[in-house]
N, C-alpha and C positions, 0 to 999 in steps of 0.2 A: 490429706491422701484419700481418702476410701470414698471420697466424690469421684476422684479421678480415675480409680479404680471400677468402680459402679458405672460411669459415664464414657469410658473409651470410644463409642460408637458416637456418641453427642459429640464430644470434642472433638473425633476426627470431623463430622461436618461440619461443625461450625468453622475450623481454619480451612478444610475446602471451599466453603462459602467464601470466607474473607480474600481466599487466594483469587476467587474466580471475579471478585469484586473491583479488587488491585491489577488483575492483569490488565485491562485496556490502557489504564493509567502506565505501565509499564513499558507495554509496548509502545506509546504513545512517544513518550521518553527514549525510546531507543531507535525505535524506524519514525520517527513525526508523526502528525495524525494517519490515520488509515480513513476513508470515507468513504462513503456507499455510494451507489451508483448518481444519486437526487445530487449528493454531498460535490460528488467529482463532475457532476453538473454546472450547480453552484459555481466553484474555484472555477472553470473555464471561462463559464457567462459574466463573474463577478470580479474574481480577482486577475483575467487573463490569463489562465494557468496555462501551459504548455504540456500537454497529453505526450510520452517521452513510453512510445509503444517497443519491449523490450526482445519480443517475438524473434524468430527468424525471417528473412524479407518476404520468404513464400507466403508466410501465415501474414504477416501485415497487409501484403497485396490482395489474400484472399478478402479481406473484410477490418477495417480500424476505425476508431473514435475519429472524428471529422477533426482536424488542424493537429493529428498527431504525426511525431517524427517517428524514424524507426531505427533503433540504434539497438540492435541483438543483445542480451546480456552479454553471448561471447564476447565481445569487442566493448563491452560497455566502458572501462576502466579506460580506453584509447580514444574515447570520444567526448570523453566527461568535460574537455576544455570547450565544446563545440556548445556550449547550454552556457544560456543567459546565467547570468546568476540576478540579474533582477528579474526576474518571472518565477514565479511559483512553479514547480517542477510536478507534474504527475505522474508515477511512474505506474504503469499498465503492462500485465503480460496475461497467460491464460487465468492461472487460479491465482497470483499476489504473493507465491514465495520466491521469487527471482528479483522482485522490486523490493523486499524488503532486504535482501542483501544489496541491490542497487543502492539503496535511500544510504545506507550504510557507508557507501564511498562516496555520495554525496556530499554528505556531513562532513566528510575527513579531507574532501577538497574544499570545505568551506561554503557550502550551501546550504543557507539556514533555510529555507521558506521549501518545502518539501510536503508527498503527499503521497501517499500509497491506495489504490484504486483495491478494497478491498474484496477478495475475490475474485479479481481480475473480468477479464470479459466475460467469464462464466457467468456471475456476475449480473454484469451488463445485459445480457442476452437473456436471462431469467427476466429482466425487468422490460424484457422486448423495445429496449431503444435501438436505437439505426447505426450502423458502421457504413462507412462507405469503403470504396475498391476503387 
């Protein structure tokens, strides 16, 4: 007990470090894999993943990943049945927040092969990757 009292800060740091190590694994189980832009390109090229852009139509028209389809998040639940279940679905938005919500909807509807672009199109742009109009 004396050790715990004398080393509260050290124990707290150890707990935070352990959480930081396991958080990506917890998120992967909850949301499916989160991929960086390089991983997204690999999914598209190697697994024929379908990029699904969840932004508003005007934002989509201003620039999107080649081959992406636009199903705005506001109406995404109604559009689920339009997506193929035999392809990997790569969810994309500006920062990734809507994608994490949408992936839960996909899982509930029976879609198993999904991924989220971590950091969204902001991360894509930071890597200076192309968008099409």
